C-alpha positions as CSV (number, residue, x, y, z in Angstrom):
1,M,-287.7,27.1,-168.3
2,L,-284.2,24.8,-168.6
3,R,-284.4,21.4,-166.4
4,R,-281.5,19.2,-166.6
5,Q,-282.1,15.7,-166.1
6,L,-280.2,12.7,-165.3
7,V,-281.5,9.5,-167.0
8,E,-280.5,5.6,-168.2
9,G,-281.3,4.5,-171.1
10,S,-281.1,4.3,-174.8
11,A,-280.7,8.3,-175.9
12,A,-283.3,8.0,-178.7
13,D,-285.3,6.1,-176.1
14,V,-285.1,8.6,-172.8
15,L,-284.9,11.8,-175.8
16,L,-288.4,11.2,-177.5
17,D,-290.0,10.6,-174.0
18,A,-288.7,13.9,-173.1
19,S,-290.1,15.5,-175.8
20,R,-293.7,14.5,-174.8
21,S,-293.6,17.7,-172.6
22,A,-290.7,19.8,-174.6
23,A,-291.5,22.6,-175.3
24,L,-287.9,22.5,-178.0
25,I,-285.3,19.7,-178.4
26,V,-282.0,21.2,-179.0
27,M,-279.4,18.8,-179.7
28,G,-275.5,19.1,-181.5
29,N,-274.6,16.9,-184.3
30,R,-271.9,14.2,-184.9
31,G,-269.1,16.8,-185.0
32,R,-268.1,15.3,-188.4
33,G,-266.2,17.7,-191.0
34,G,-266.8,17.8,-195.0
35,P,-269.6,14.9,-196.3
36,A,-269.6,13.1,-193.0
37,G,-270.8,16.1,-191.2
38,R,-274.0,16.8,-193.4
39,L,-275.3,13.7,-192.2
40,L,-277.1,12.8,-189.8
41,G,-276.9,9.9,-186.9
42,S,-279.2,7.2,-185.7
43,V,-280.5,9.7,-182.7
44,S,-281.0,12.5,-184.5
45,R,-282.9,10.9,-187.3
46,S,-285.4,9.5,-184.5
47,M,-286.1,12.3,-183.3
48,L,-287.1,14.7,-185.8
49,N,-289.4,11.2,-187.5
50,R,-291.3,10.7,-183.7
51,A,-290.1,13.5,-181.6
52,G,-293.2,14.9,-180.2
53,S,-291.5,18.3,-180.0
54,P,-289.6,20.4,-182.6
55,V,-285.8,19.6,-182.4
56,L,-283.3,21.7,-183.6
57,I,-280.0,20.1,-184.5
58,V,-277.0,23.0,-184.1
59,P,-274.0,21.7,-186.3
60,N,-270.5,21.3,-184.4
61,K,-268.4,24.7,-185.8
62,T,-265.2,23.5,-185.6
63,A,-266.1,20.4,-187.8
64,Q,-267.1,22.5,-190.9
């Protein structure tokens, strides 16, 4: 089931809180091309290291 919700707060904190009850967190990357596109931002890195559910990071197709 897909659930949309608008919340205030830092992206990492909000997503980490949501990950406690989520089956999967799907995120996009920064959308940069070249070598910078392979790097993860601080929110993505926090999610991969601390999330309470699996995390899928989908690359931006136009940035490749």
